[in-house]
C-alpha positions as CSV (number, residue, x, y, z in Angstrom):
1,M,-8.9,19.1,-16.9
2,L,-11.8,16.7,-17.5
3,T,-15.3,18.0,-17.2
4,R,-17.9,15.7,-15.6
5,S,-19.5,15.0,-19.0
6,L,-18.6,11.4,-20.1
7,S,-15.3,11.7,-21.8
8,S,-13.9,9.4,-24.4
9,Y,-11.6,6.6,-23.5
10,I,-8.8,8.2,-25.5
11,D,-9.1,11.4,-23.5
12,I,-9.1,9.6,-20.2
13,A,-6.2,7.4,-21.3
14,Q,-4.1,10.5,-22.3
15,S,-4.9,12.3,-19.0
16,F,-4.3,9.4,-16.9
17,Y,-0.9,8.5,-18.5
18,G,0.3,12.1,-18.2
19,Q,-0.7,12.4,-14.5
20,A,0.7,9.0,-13.6
21,C,4.0,9.8,-15.4
22,D,4.2,13.2,-13.3
23,M,3.7,11.1,-10.1
24,C,6.5,8.7,-11.0
25,Q,9.0,11.2,-12.4
26,E,12.5,10.8,-10.9
27,G,14.9,13.4,-12.3
28,R,14.6,13.4,-16.1
29,S,13.1,9.9,-16.3
30,V,9.9,7.9,-15.2
31,N,10.3,5.2,-12.8
32,L,8.7,2.3,-14.7
33,L,8.2,0.1,-11.7
34,R,6.4,2.8,-10.0
35,L,4.3,3.5,-13.0
36,I,3.2,-0.1,-13.2
37,N,2.0,-0.1,-9.7
38,V,0.1,3.1,-10.1
39,W,-1.5,1.7,-13.1
40,G,-2.3,-1.4,-11.4
41,G,-4.0,0.3,-8.5
42,A,-6.0,2.4,-10.9
43,L,-7.3,-0.5,-12.9
44,A,-8.1,-2.4,-9.7
45,E,-10.2,0.5,-8.5
46,C,-12.4,0.1,-11.7
47,M,-12.6,-3.6,-11.2
48,L,-14.2,-3.1,-7.7
49,D,-17.5,-1.9,-9.5
50,Y,-17.8,-5.4,-11.0
51,E,-19.8,-8.2,-9.5
52,N,-16.7,-10.5,-9.6
53,P,-13.7,-8.1,-9.3
54,E,-11.1,-11.0,-9.5
55,Q,-12.5,-12.4,-12.8
56,A,-12.7,-8.9,-14.2
57,V,-9.0,-8.5,-13.5
58,E,-8.1,-11.7,-15.3
59,D,-10.2,-10.7,-18.4
60,A,-8.5,-7.3,-18.5
61,L,-5.0,-9.0,-18.3
62,R,-5.8,-11.3,-21.2
63,E,-6.9,-8.2,-23.3
64,I,-3.4,-6.6,-22.6
65,S,-1.9,-10.0,-23.5
66,V,-0.6,-10.5,-19.9
67,L,-1.2,-14.2,-19.5
68,P,-2.5,-14.9,-16.0
69,E,-1.1,-18.4,-15.7
70,N,2.1,-17.4,-13.9
71,E,3.1,-20.4,-12.0
72,T,6.6,-20.3,-13.8
73,W,7.3,-16.6,-13.1
74,V,9.8,-15.4,-10.6
75,M,8.6,-12.1,-9.2
76,P,11.4,-9.5,-9.1
77,M,11.6,-8.0,-5.6
78,A,12.5,-4.5,-7.0
79,R,10.6,-2.5,-4.3
80,S,9.4,-3.2,-0.8
81,A,5.8,-4.3,-0.3
82,S,5.1,-1.1,1.7
83,A,6.5,1.1,-1.1
84,T,4.4,-0.8,-3.7
85,E,1.3,-0.3,-1.6
86,I,1.8,3.5,-1.6
87,D,1.9,3.5,-5.4
88,I,-1.2,1.2,-5.7
89,E,-3.1,3.6,-3.5
90,L,-2.0,6.5,-5.5
91,G,-3.3,4.8,-8.6
92,R,-6.6,4.1,-6.9
93,T,-6.9,7.8,-5.8
94,L,-6.1,8.9,-9.4
95,A,-8.6,6.5,-11.0
96,R,-11.4,8.1,-8.8
97,L,-11.0,11.3,-10.8
98,Y,-12.2,9.7,-13.8
99,L,-15.0,7.5,-12.1
100,G,-18.5,9.1,-12.2
101,D,-21.9,7.9,-11.2
102,G,-23.0,4.8,-13.2
103,I,-21.4,1.8,-14.9
104,E,-20.8,3.9,-18.0
105,W,-17.9,5.8,-16.4
106,T,-16.5,2.5,-15.1
107,L,-16.5,0.9,-18.5
108,V,-15.0,3.9,-20.3
109,T,-12.2,4.3,-17.6
110,R,-11.5,0.7,-17.6
111,N,-11.1,0.6,-21.4
112,A,-8.9,3.6,-21.2
113,L,-6.6,1.8,-18.5
114,V,-6.4,-1.3,-20.7
115,E,-5.1,0.9,-23.6
116,V,-2.6,2.5,-21.1
117,G,-1.6,-1.0,-19.9
118,R,-0.7,-2.1,-23.5
119,G,1.5,1.0,-23.8
120,I,3.2,0.4,-20.5
121,R,3.8,-3.3,-21.3
122,F,5.4,-2.3,-24.7
123,L,7.6,0.3,-22.9
124,A,8.7,-2.3,-20.2
125,G,9.8,-4.8,-22.8
126,A,6.7,-7.2,-22.8
127,D,8.7,-10.0,-21.1
128,D,7.8,-12.4,-18.4
129,A,9.1,-10.2,-15.6
130,C,7.0,-7.2,-16.9
131,D,3.9,-9.4,-17.1
132,A,4.5,-10.7,-13.6
133,L,4.7,-7.1,-12.3
134,M,1.6,-5.9,-14.1
135,A,-0.4,-8.9,-13.0
136,D,0.8,-8.7,-9.5
137,S,0.1,-4.9,-9.1
138,I,-3.5,-5.1,-10.2
139,R,-4.1,-8.4,-8.3
140,M,-2.6,-6.9,-5.1
141,G,-4.8,-3.8,-5.5
142,I,-7.9,-6.0,-5.6
143,R,-6.8,-8.3,-2.7
144,Y,-5.8,-5.5,-0.3
145,E,-9.3,-4.0,-0.8
146,L,-11.3,-7.2,-0.6
147,G,-9.0,-8.4,2.2
148,A,-9.5,-5.5,4.5
149,H,-13.1,-5.3,3.8
150,G,-13.6,-9.0,4.4
151,I,-11.6,-9.0,7.6
152,C,-13.6,-6.0,9.0
153,D,-17.0,-7.5,7.9
154,R,-16.1,-11.0,9.4
155,T,-14.8,-9.5,12.6
156,I,-18.0,-7.5,13.2
157,D,-20.2,-10.5,12.4
158,V,-18.3,-13.1,14.5
159,K,-16.8,-11.0,17.2
160,I,-19.2,-8.1,17.8
161,S,-22.5,-9.7,16.9
162,G,-21.7,-13.2,17.9
163,Q,-19.3,-12.8,20.8
164,R,-20.2,-9.4,22.3
165,W,-16.8,-7.8,21.6
166,T,-16.6,-4.0,21.7
167,I,-15.4,-1.9,18.8
168,A,-12.3,-1.1,21.0
169,D,-11.7,-4.9,21.2
170,C,-11.7,-5.0,17.4
171,I,-9.3,-2.3,17.0
172,L,-6.9,-3.7,19.7
173,S,-6.9,-7.1,18.3
174,L,-6.4,-6.3,14.5
175,S,-3.8,-3.6,15.3
176,A,-1.9,-6.0,17.5
177,L,-2.3,-8.9,15.1
178,A,-0.7,-6.8,12.2
179,G,2.1,-5.8,14.4
180,S,2.8,-9.3,15.7
181,H,2.5,-10.8,12.2
182,Q,5.1,-8.4,10.8
183,A,7.5,-9.0,13.6
184,R,7.3,-12.8,13.4
185,L,7.9,-12.9,9.8
186,M,11.0,-10.8,10.2
187,M,12.3,-12.9,13.0
188,D,11.7,-16.0,10.9
189,A,13.6,-14.4,8.1
190,G,16.6,-13.6,10.4
191,I,16.1,-9.9,10.3
192,A,17.3,-8.4,13.6
193,N,18.8,-5.1,12.6
194,H,17.3,-2.4,14.8
195,A,16.9,0.2,11.9
196,S,15.1,-2.4,9.6
197,L,12.7,-3.3,12.4
198,E,11.9,0.2,13.2
199,K,11.3,1.1,9.6
200,A,9.1,-2.0,9.1
201,L,7.0,-0.8,12.2
202,D,6.9,2.7,10.9
203,D,5.7,1.7,7.5
204,L,3.0,-0.6,9.1
205,M,1.6,2.2,11.3
206,R,1.6,4.6,8.5
207,I,-0.4,2.2,6.3
208,M,-2.9,1.6,9.1
209,M,-3.4,5.4,9.8
210,E,-3.6,6.3,6.2
211,E,-6.4,3.7,5.7
212,A,-8.2,5.1,8.6
213,V,-8.1,8.6,7.1
214,R,-9.1,7.5,3.8
215,H,-12.3,6.0,5.3
216,G,-13.3,9.0,7.2
217,M,-11.1,9.5,10.4
218,P,-10.2,13.1,10.8
219,G,-6.7,13.7,9.5
220,E,-5.9,17.1,10.7
221,V,-2.8,15.9,12.8
222,N,0.4,14.1,11.8
223,I,-0.5,10.6,10.5
224,L,1.4,9.0,13.4
225,H,0.3,11.4,16.1
226,G,-0.3,9.4,19.2
227,I,2.7,7.2,19.2
228,P,3.7,6.4,22.8
229,A,7.1,7.4,24.2
230,N,9.8,4.7,23.9
231,D,9.8,4.1,27.7
232,T,6.0,3.6,27.9
233,K,4.9,0.2,29.1
234,L,3.0,-1.3,26.3
235,S,0.4,-4.0,26.4
236,I,0.5,-7.1,24.2
237,H,-3.2,-8.2,24.0
238,G,-2.1,-12.0,23.3
239,D,-5.6,-13.3,24.0
240,L,-7.1,-10.9,21.5
241,I,-4.5,-11.7,18.8
242,R,-4.9,-15.6,19.2
243,S,-8.7,-15.1,19.0
244,V,-8.9,-13.0,15.9
245,E,-5.8,-14.5,13.9
246,P,-7.5,-17.7,12.5
247,L,-10.5,-15.6,11.3
248,A,-8.5,-12.9,9.6
249,L,-6.0,-15.2,8.0
250,T,-8.8,-17.4,6.6
251,V,-10.1,-14.4,4.8
252,L,-6.6,-13.7,3.2
253,E,-6.0,-17.2,2.4
254,E,-9.4,-17.4,0.7
255,L,-8.2,-14.6,-1.5
256,H,-4.9,-16.5,-2.3
257,M,-2.9,-13.8,-0.4
258,L,-0.1,-16.1,1.1
259,D,2.8,-13.7,1.2
260,R,3.2,-12.9,4.8
261,T,4.5,-9.4,4.3
262,C,1.4,-8.5,2.1
263,Q,-0.8,-10.3,4.9
264,A,0.6,-7.9,7.4
265,I,-0.2,-4.9,5.2
266,A,-3.7,-6.2,4.7
267,L,-4.1,-6.6,8.4
268,A,-3.0,-3.1,9.1
269,K,-5.5,-1.8,6.5
270,A,-8.2,-3.7,8.2
271,A,-7.1,-2.3,11.6
272,G,-7.2,1.1,10.1
273,R,-10.7,0.7,8.7
274,M,-11.9,-0.5,12.1
275,V,-10.4,2.7,13.6
276,A,-12.5,4.7,11.0
277,V,-15.6,2.7,11.9
278,A,-15.1,3.8,15.5
279,A,-13.9,7.3,14.9
280,A,-15.5,8.7,11.8
281,G,-18.6,10.8,11.6
282,E,-20.2,13.6,13.8
283,N,-21.1,11.2,16.6
284,P,-18.3,8.6,16.8
285,D,-18.2,5.7,19.1
286,I,-14.7,6.5,20.0
287,E,-13.3,10.0,19.5
288,H,-10.3,9.9,17.0
289,V,-7.9,11.3,19.6
290,V,-8.6,8.0,21.6
291,A,-8.9,5.6,18.8
292,R,-5.6,6.6,17.1
293,P,-3.3,6.0,20.0
294,L,-5.3,2.9,20.9
295,A,-4.4,1.3,17.6
296,L,-0.9,2.6,17.5
297,T,0.0,1.4,21.0
298,A,-1.5,-2.0,20.3
299,M,0.5,-2.4,17.1
300,M,3.7,-1.2,18.6
301,G,3.3,-3.3,21.7
302,A,2.6,-6.6,19.8
303,F,5.4,-5.8,17.3
304,R,8.1,-5.2,20.0
305,A,7.0,-8.2,22.1
306,A,7.7,-10.4,19.2
307,V,11.1,-9.2,18.4
């Protein structure tokens, strides 16, 4: 176990790799796709300490010999976006074990993870598909964080400060937009299977609530506690969706997040953070027992209205 004295990057690299492999163990082998995503999330967490995280990512990829010019790559769809998001967040959480106070910790941990990346790339074959997966995992880690943060900031600035929305309006609009966005992309793709639709909704609600808990909402109950019964009449909040959608999607497009499934995940994360803004702390604006079902009901209502 690491002490809080500044460790060498070799110590951190060995410790991180061992713990990441344990997380990704499946039977007697390690799931290499999961390992890449955990690693990418961890390195993304380090890069968030830099003034320009996106440029720091590209610099690190060059050091590992992962070329960032990937216009000709075809991204293998080996795992769902929601499953990949879980592993990216696991990596970010693992990285925080090694990050202390001060830039020295960030630099040492960053260098350690670059070394781990070289090793993973070698194990994975160092081909174009491997490079695409490695680049995508770290870029998505950065974009999810910057996207969710940017959407919340802009919503607060424009809607609360400028248009006198309440924090409840923001929760309703972002939760409903995430659900509607996910449903519309599935309808456009011709996915109408009930089980597939329900799984997508469950995944999106989980992402939203886990983000809320990570940012301070009390998490003493089941992550999806507060889901309404199936026969409950659900509101759609169409006016709120139409009002916030251009603002939120502009933030994501500025970050070059164009995949609609990833956009839905980023929107759910932003909604979760807005729940935390309202429900965290000793004197919350909205108690979490109210904020939680408010967000879940809005997301579910908009999703089901669109399918």
